[in-house]
DSSP file (Angstrom, degrees, kcal/mol; ACC not computed):
  #  RESIDUE AA STRUCTURE BP1 BP2  ACC     N-H-->O    O-->H-N    N-H-->O    O-->H-N    TCO  KAPPA ALPHA  PHI   PSI    X-CA   Y-CA   Z-CA
    1    1 A M              0   0    0      0, 0.0     2,-0.0     0, 0.0     0, 0.0   0.000 360.0 360.0 360.0 137.3    0.0    0.0    0.0
    2    2 A C     >  -     0   0    0      1,-0.1     4,-2.0     4,-0.0     5,-0.2  -0.336 360.0-109.2 -73.9 160.5    1.3    3.4   -0.8
    3    3 A G  H  > S+     0   0    0      1,-0.2     4,-1.3     2,-0.2     5,-0.1   0.871 116.6  52.7 -59.7 -38.9    1.8    6.0    2.0
    4    4 A L  H  > S+     0   0    0      1,-0.2     4,-2.0     2,-0.2     3,-0.3   0.921 108.5  49.0 -65.4 -44.3   -1.1    8.1    0.8
    5    5 A C  H  > S+     0   0    0      1,-0.2     4,-2.4     2,-0.2    -1,-0.2   0.884 108.3  55.9 -62.7 -36.5   -3.6    5.3    0.8
    6    6 A G  H  < S+     0   0    0     -4,-2.0    -1,-0.2     1,-0.2    -2,-0.2   0.827 110.0  45.2 -64.2 -30.7   -2.4    4.3    4.3
    7    7 A L  H  < S+     0   0    0     -4,-1.3    -1,-0.2    -3,-0.3    -2,-0.2   0.817 114.7  47.4 -80.5 -32.2   -3.2    7.8    5.6
    8    8 A L  H  < S+     0   0    0     -4,-2.0     2,-0.6    -5,-0.1    -2,-0.2   0.889 108.5  54.5 -80.0 -38.5   -6.6    8.0    3.9
    9    9 A G     <  -     0   0    0     -4,-2.4     2,-0.6    -5,-0.2    -1,-0.1  -0.848  67.6-165.4-104.1 125.7   -8.0    4.6    4.9
   10   10 A E        -     0   0    0     -2,-0.6     2,-0.3    -3,-0.0    42,-0.1  -0.927  14.8-138.5-110.9 123.2   -8.1    3.7    8.5
   11   11 A D        -     0   0    0     -2,-0.6     2,-0.5    41,-0.3    -2,-0.0  -0.613  20.4-129.0 -75.8 136.4   -8.7    0.1    9.5
   12   12 A V        -     0   0    0     -2,-0.3     2,-0.2     2,-0.0    -1,-0.0  -0.767  18.7-139.6 -87.7 125.3  -11.0   -0.3   12.4
   13   13 A H    >   -     0   0    0     -2,-0.5     3,-1.9     1,-0.1    55,-0.0  -0.579  20.2-118.1 -81.5 148.5   -9.6   -2.5   15.2
   14   14 A W  T 3  S+     0   0    0      1,-0.3    -1,-0.1    -2,-0.2    -2,-0.0   0.762 114.6  53.6 -59.8 -23.8  -12.1   -4.9   16.8
   15   15 A S  T 3  S+     0   0    0      2,-0.1    -1,-0.3     0, 0.0    -3,-0.0   0.549  83.3 109.0 -89.1  -5.9  -11.5   -3.2   20.2
   16   16 A D  S <  S-     0   0    0     -3,-1.9     8,-0.1     1,-0.1     2,-0.1  -0.480  75.8-114.8 -71.2 136.1  -12.3    0.3   18.8
   17   17 A P        -     0   0    0      0, 0.0     2,-0.2     0, 0.0    -1,-0.1  -0.408  30.4-126.5 -66.3 147.9  -15.6    1.8   20.1
   18   18 A L        +     0   0    0     -2,-0.1     2,-0.4     5,-0.0     6,-0.0  -0.595  67.5  22.0 -91.8 155.9  -18.2    2.3   17.4
   19   19 A G  S    S+     0   0    0     -2,-0.2     5,-0.1     4,-0.0     0, 0.0  -0.780  94.7  52.8 102.0-134.0  -20.0    5.6   16.8
   20   20 A D     >  -     0   0    0     -2,-0.4     4,-1.2     1,-0.1     0, 0.0  -0.080  65.6-138.7 -52.0 135.9  -18.8    9.0   17.7
   21   21 A E  H  > S+     0   0    0      1,-0.2     4,-2.6     2,-0.2     5,-0.2   0.846  95.4  61.7 -66.4 -37.8  -15.3   10.0   16.6
   22   22 A L  H  > S+     0   0    0      1,-0.2     4,-2.6     2,-0.2     5,-0.2   0.939 105.3  44.1 -61.0 -50.2  -14.2   11.7   19.8
   23   23 A P  H  > S+     0   0    0      0, 0.0     4,-2.7     0, 0.0    -1,-0.2   0.889 113.3  53.8 -62.4 -34.7  -14.6    8.7   22.1
   24   24 A R  H  X S+     0   0    0     -4,-1.2     4,-2.0     2,-0.2    -2,-0.2   0.933 111.0  44.9 -62.3 -45.8  -12.8    6.6   19.5
   25   25 A R  H  X S+     0   0    0     -4,-2.6     4,-2.1     2,-0.2    -1,-0.2   0.911 112.7  51.6 -64.5 -42.4   -9.9    9.0   19.4
   26   26 A R  H  X S+     0   0    0     -4,-2.6     4,-2.1     1,-0.2    -2,-0.2   0.910 109.9  49.3 -60.9 -43.5   -9.8    9.2   23.2
   27   27 A E  H  X S+     0   0    0     -4,-2.7     4,-2.5     1,-0.2    -1,-0.2   0.876 108.4  53.7 -65.3 -36.9   -9.7    5.4   23.4
   28   28 A R  H  X S+     0   0    0     -4,-2.0     4,-2.2     2,-0.2    -1,-0.2   0.909 109.8  47.2 -63.7 -41.9   -6.9    5.3   20.8
   29   29 A L  H  X S+     0   0    0     -4,-2.1     4,-1.9     2,-0.2    -2,-0.2   0.854 111.1  52.0 -68.8 -34.3   -4.8    7.7   22.9
   30   30 A R  H  X S+     0   0    0     -4,-2.1     4,-1.9     2,-0.2    -2,-0.2   0.905 109.2  50.1 -65.6 -41.5   -5.6    5.6   26.1
   31   31 A R  H  X S+     0   0    0     -4,-2.5     4,-2.4     1,-0.2    -2,-0.2   0.913 109.6  50.7 -62.6 -42.4   -4.4    2.5   24.2
   32   32 A I  H  X S+     0   0    0     -4,-2.2     4,-2.4     1,-0.2    14,-0.2   0.887 108.0  52.8 -64.3 -38.4   -1.2    4.3   23.2
   33   33 A A  H  X S+     0   0    0     -4,-1.9     4,-1.5     2,-0.2    -1,-0.2   0.902 110.3  48.1 -63.1 -40.5   -0.5    5.3   26.8
   34   34 A A  H  X S+     0   0    0     -4,-1.9     4,-1.6     2,-0.2    -2,-0.2   0.904 110.9  50.2 -67.3 -41.4   -0.9    1.7   28.0
   35   35 A I  H  X S+     0   0    0     -4,-2.4     4,-2.3     1,-0.2    -2,-0.2   0.912 108.5  53.6 -62.9 -40.9    1.4    0.5   25.3
   36   36 A N  H  X S+     0   0    0     -4,-2.4     4,-1.6     1,-0.2    -1,-0.2   0.843 103.8  55.6 -64.7 -33.0    4.0    3.1   26.3
   37   37 A R  H  < S+     0   0    0     -4,-1.5    -1,-0.2     1,-0.2    -2,-0.2   0.889 111.8  43.7 -64.4 -38.5    3.8    1.9   29.9
   38   38 A V  H  < S+     0   0    0     -4,-1.6    -2,-0.2     1,-0.2    -1,-0.2   0.875 118.0  43.8 -72.5 -38.1    4.7   -1.6   28.8
   39   39 A L  H ><>S+     0   0    0     -4,-2.3     3,-1.7     1,-0.2     5,-1.5   0.652  89.6  88.6 -84.9 -15.0    7.5   -0.5   26.3
   40   40 A A  G ><5S+     0   0    0     -4,-1.6     3,-2.1     1,-0.3    -1,-0.2   0.860  81.6  56.5 -54.5 -43.3    9.1    2.1   28.7
   41   41 A P  G 3 5S+     0   0    0      0, 0.0    -1,-0.3     0, 0.0    -2,-0.1   0.714 107.3  51.4 -63.9 -16.1   11.5   -0.3   30.3
   42   42 A F  G < 5S-     0   0    0     -3,-1.7    17,-0.3     2,-0.2    -2,-0.2   0.310 116.3-115.6 -99.1   6.5   12.9   -1.2   26.9
   43   43 A R  T < 5S+     0   0    0     -3,-2.1     2,-0.3     1,-0.2    16,-0.2   0.850  73.7 130.0  58.5  38.2   13.4    2.5   26.0
   44   44 A L      < -     0   0    0     -5,-1.5     2,-0.3    14,-0.2    -1,-0.2  -0.870  36.6-168.6-115.7 154.9   10.8    2.3   23.2
   45   45 A K  E     -A   57   0A   0     12,-2.1    12,-3.5    -2,-0.3     2,-0.4  -0.992   9.1-150.1-143.7 148.1    7.9    4.8   22.7
   46   46 A V  E     -A   56   0A   0     -2,-0.3     2,-0.3    10,-0.2    10,-0.2  -0.955  13.3-177.1-120.8 139.5    4.8    4.8   20.6
   47   47 A E  E     -A   55   0A   0      8,-2.2     8,-3.1    -2,-0.4     2,-0.2  -0.923  33.6-102.2-127.6 156.9    3.0    7.9   19.2
   48   48 A D  E     -A   54   0A   0     -2,-0.3     2,-0.6     6,-0.2     6,-0.2  -0.572  28.2-154.3 -74.6 140.8   -0.1    8.2   17.1
   49   49 A F  E >>  -A   53   0A   0      4,-2.5     3,-1.9    -2,-0.2     4,-1.3  -0.874  69.2 -43.7-121.3  97.4    0.4    8.8   13.4
   50   50 A Q  T 34 S-     0   0    0     -2,-0.6     4,-0.1     1,-0.3    -1,-0.0   0.729  98.6 -74.9  56.4  28.5   -2.5   10.7   11.9
   51   51 A G  T 34 S+     0   0    0      2,-0.3    -1,-0.3     1,-0.1     3,-0.1   0.554 128.7  75.4  69.2   6.2   -5.1    8.5   13.7
   52   52 A S  T <4 S+     0   0    0     -3,-1.9   -41,-0.3     1,-0.2     2,-0.3   0.509  95.7  21.1-127.8  -9.2   -4.4    5.6   11.3
   53   53 A A  E  <  -A   49   0A   0     -4,-1.3    -4,-2.5   -43,-0.1     2,-0.4  -0.927  69.2-113.3-150.5 171.8   -1.0    4.1   12.4
   54   54 A Y  E     -AB  48  66A   0     12,-3.0    12,-2.8    -2,-0.3     2,-0.7  -0.940  19.2-147.1-112.4 136.0    1.4    3.8   15.2
   55   55 A L  E     -AB  47  65A   0     -8,-3.1    -8,-2.2    -2,-0.4     2,-0.5  -0.919  13.4-156.2-103.1 114.3    4.9    5.4   15.1
   56   56 A L  E     -AB  46  64A   0      8,-3.2     8,-1.9    -2,-0.7     2,-0.5  -0.793   8.0-162.7 -93.9 127.2    7.4    3.3   17.1
   57   57 A L  E     -AB  45  63A   0    -12,-3.5   -12,-2.1    -2,-0.5     6,-0.2  -0.940   2.6-153.9-115.2 127.5   10.4    5.3   18.3
   58   58 A G    >   -     0   0    0      4,-3.1     3,-1.3    -2,-0.5   -14,-0.2  -0.522  29.6-110.6 -95.9 166.9   13.6    3.6   19.4
   59   59 A A  T 3  S+     0   0    0    -17,-0.3   -15,-0.1     1,-0.3    -1,-0.1   0.738 117.7  52.8 -68.3 -22.7   16.2    4.9   21.9
   60   60 A T  T 3  S-     0   0    0      2,-0.1    -1,-0.3     0, 0.0    -3,-0.0   0.421 126.1 -96.0 -93.0   0.4   18.7    5.4   19.0
   61   61 A G  S <  S+     0   0    0     -3,-1.3    -2,-0.1     1,-0.3     2,-0.1   0.367  75.8 145.7 100.1  -3.9   16.4    7.4   16.9
   62   62 A R        -     0   0    0     -5,-0.1    -4,-3.1    17,-0.1     2,-0.4  -0.411  29.1-164.6 -66.6 142.8   15.1    4.6   14.7
   63   63 A Q  E     -B   57   0A   0     -6,-0.2     2,-0.3    -2,-0.1    -6,-0.2  -0.981  11.5-179.9-132.9 143.4   11.5    4.9   13.7
   64   64 A E  E     -B   56   0A   0     -8,-1.9    -8,-3.2    -2,-0.4     2,-0.4  -0.994  20.5-136.6-140.4 144.6    9.0    2.5   12.3
   65   65 A L  E     -B   55   0A   0     -2,-0.3     2,-0.4   -10,-0.2   -10,-0.2  -0.868  20.1-169.3-100.8 134.4    5.3    2.8   11.2
   66   66 A A  E     -B   54   0A   0    -12,-2.8   -12,-3.0    -2,-0.4     3,-0.1  -0.970  19.0-154.3-124.0 141.3    2.9    0.0   12.2
   67   67 A N  S    S-     0   0    0     -2,-0.4     2,-0.3   -14,-0.2   -56,-0.2   0.631  77.2  -1.7 -87.6 -15.5   -0.7   -0.4   10.9
   68   68 A G  S  > S-     0   0    0    -14,-0.1     4,-2.4     1,-0.1     5,-0.1  -0.948  83.0 -84.7-161.3 179.4   -1.9   -2.3   14.0
   69   69 A L  H  > S+     0   0    0     -2,-0.3     4,-2.5     1,-0.2     5,-0.2   0.877 121.4  53.3 -65.0 -39.5   -1.0   -3.7   17.3
   70   70 A E  H  > S+     0   0    0      1,-0.2     4,-1.8     2,-0.2    -1,-0.2   0.928 113.2  42.6 -62.5 -44.6    0.2   -7.0   15.9
   71   71 A Q  H  > S+     0   0    0      2,-0.2     4,-2.5     1,-0.2    -2,-0.2   0.879 112.3  55.3 -68.7 -38.1    2.6   -5.3   13.5
   72   72 A L  H  X S+     0   0    0     -4,-2.4     4,-2.3     1,-0.2    -2,-0.2   0.915 108.2  48.0 -59.7 -44.1    3.6   -2.8   16.2
   73   73 A W  H  X S+     0   0    0     -4,-2.5     4,-2.3     2,-0.2    -1,-0.2   0.911 111.7  49.9 -65.2 -42.0    4.6   -5.7   18.6
   74   74 A A  H  X S+     0   0    0     -4,-1.8     4,-2.2     1,-0.2    -2,-0.2   0.906 112.2  48.1 -63.2 -42.6    6.6   -7.4   15.8
   75   75 A L  H  X S+     0   0    0     -4,-2.5     4,-2.6     2,-0.2    -1,-0.2   0.882 109.2  53.0 -66.4 -38.4    8.5   -4.2   15.0
   76   76 A A  H  X S+     0   0    0     -4,-2.3     4,-2.2     2,-0.2    -2,-0.2   0.922 110.8  47.0 -63.6 -42.8    9.2   -3.6   18.7
   77   77 A Q  H  X>S+     0   0    0     -4,-2.3     4,-2.0     2,-0.2     5,-1.3   0.902 112.5  49.5 -65.1 -39.9   10.8   -7.1   18.9
   78   78 A A  H  <5S+     0   0    0     -4,-2.2    -2,-0.2     2,-0.2    -1,-0.2   0.895 110.7  50.4 -64.3 -39.0   12.7   -6.5   15.7
   79   79 A M  H  <5S+     0   0    0     -4,-2.6    -2,-0.2     1,-0.2    -1,-0.2   0.884 114.6  43.7 -65.7 -39.1   14.0   -3.1   17.1
   80   80 A L  H  <5S-     0   0    0     -4,-2.2    -1,-0.2     2,-0.2    -2,-0.2   0.770 103.8-132.5 -76.6 -26.8   15.0   -4.8   20.3
   81   81 A G  T  <5S+     0   0    0     -4,-2.0    -3,-0.2     1,-0.3    -4,-0.1   0.679  78.2  63.2  80.5  17.1   16.6   -7.8   18.6
   82   82 A R  S   <S-     0   0    0     -5,-1.3    -1,-0.3    -6,-0.2    -2,-0.2  -0.972  97.4 -71.9-160.6 164.0   14.9  -10.2   20.9
   83   83 A P        -     0   0    0      0, 0.0     2,-0.7     0, 0.0    -9,-0.0  -0.356  42.1-137.7 -63.5 145.8   11.4  -11.4   21.9
   84   84 A L        -     0   0    0    -11,-0.1    -7,-0.1    -2,-0.0    -8,-0.0  -0.925  17.8-166.8-109.8 110.9    9.4   -8.9   24.0
   85   85 A D    >   -     0   0    0     -2,-0.7     3,-1.9     1,-0.1     6,-0.3  -0.873  14.7-157.9-101.8 115.5    7.5  -10.6   26.8
   86   86 A P  T 3  S+     0   0    0      0, 0.0    -1,-0.1     0, 0.0    -2,-0.0   0.666  96.2  56.3 -67.4 -12.0    4.9   -8.4   28.5
   87   87 A L  T 3  S+     0   0    0      4,-0.1    -2,-0.0     5,-0.0    -3,-0.0   0.255  76.0 131.7-100.2  12.8    5.2  -10.7   31.6
   88   88 A D    X>  -     0   0    0     -3,-1.9     4,-2.5     1,-0.1     3,-0.7  -0.410  68.5-123.4 -58.4 135.0    8.9  -10.0   31.9
   89   89 A P  H 3> S+     0   0    0      0, 0.0     4,-2.8     0, 0.0     5,-0.2   0.827 112.4  59.9 -54.3 -32.0    9.8   -9.2   35.5
   90   90 A L  H 3> S+     0   0    0      2,-0.2     4,-1.8     1,-0.2     5,-0.1   0.926 109.2  42.1 -60.1 -45.5   11.3   -5.9   34.2
   91   91 A V  H <> S+     0   0    0     -3,-0.7     4,-2.7    -6,-0.3     5,-0.2   0.937 114.9  49.6 -67.7 -47.2    8.0   -4.9   32.8
   92   92 A L  H  X S+     0   0    0     -4,-2.5     4,-2.4     1,-0.2    -2,-0.2   0.905 111.1  49.2 -62.6 -41.3    5.9   -6.1   35.7
   93   93 A D  H  X S+     0   0    0     -4,-2.8     4,-1.3    -5,-0.2    -1,-0.2   0.917 112.1  49.5 -62.6 -41.0    8.2   -4.2   38.2
   94   94 A H  H  X S+     0   0    0     -4,-1.8     4,-0.6    -5,-0.2     3,-0.3   0.921 111.4  48.7 -62.0 -44.5    7.9   -1.0   36.1
   95   95 A L  H >< S+     0   0    0     -4,-2.7     3,-0.9     1,-0.2    -1,-0.2   0.889 107.7  54.5 -66.1 -38.9    4.1   -1.3   36.0
   96   96 A E  H 3< S+     0   0    0     -4,-2.4    -1,-0.2     1,-0.2    -2,-0.2   0.798 106.1  53.2 -66.1 -27.0    3.8   -1.9   39.7
   97   97 A Q  H 3< S+     0   0    0     -4,-1.3    -1,-0.2    -3,-0.3    -2,-0.2   0.613  88.4 100.7 -82.6 -12.7    5.8    1.4   40.3
   98   98 A Q    <<        0   0    0     -3,-0.9    -3,-0.0    -4,-0.6   -61,-0.0  -0.485 360.0 360.0 -75.5 143.2    3.5    3.4   38.1
   99   99 A P              0   0    0      0, 0.0    -1,-0.1     0, 0.0    -3,-0.1   0.501 360.0 360.0 -69.1 360.0    0.8    5.5   39.9
């Protein structure tokens, strides 16, 4: 898919609320915040990209675009160079310390 088509067409994820655009956008930002809490111990960060993709940012400045959560997770693992386990004690300890 070309970059322009990717920006124009947004795939709806099964977990996205239906209906009004504002709650859908709010839920997307809430999901990104939760993803960032899990990725923080690995020095990775996710940002919204035009409401249609996720921008994964690495500690070295590397950036990748992901169209969904499955692709985002695969790219995060590739960026780390190892499997990313959300039940890793490092992640769990980090999450327990969050307010």
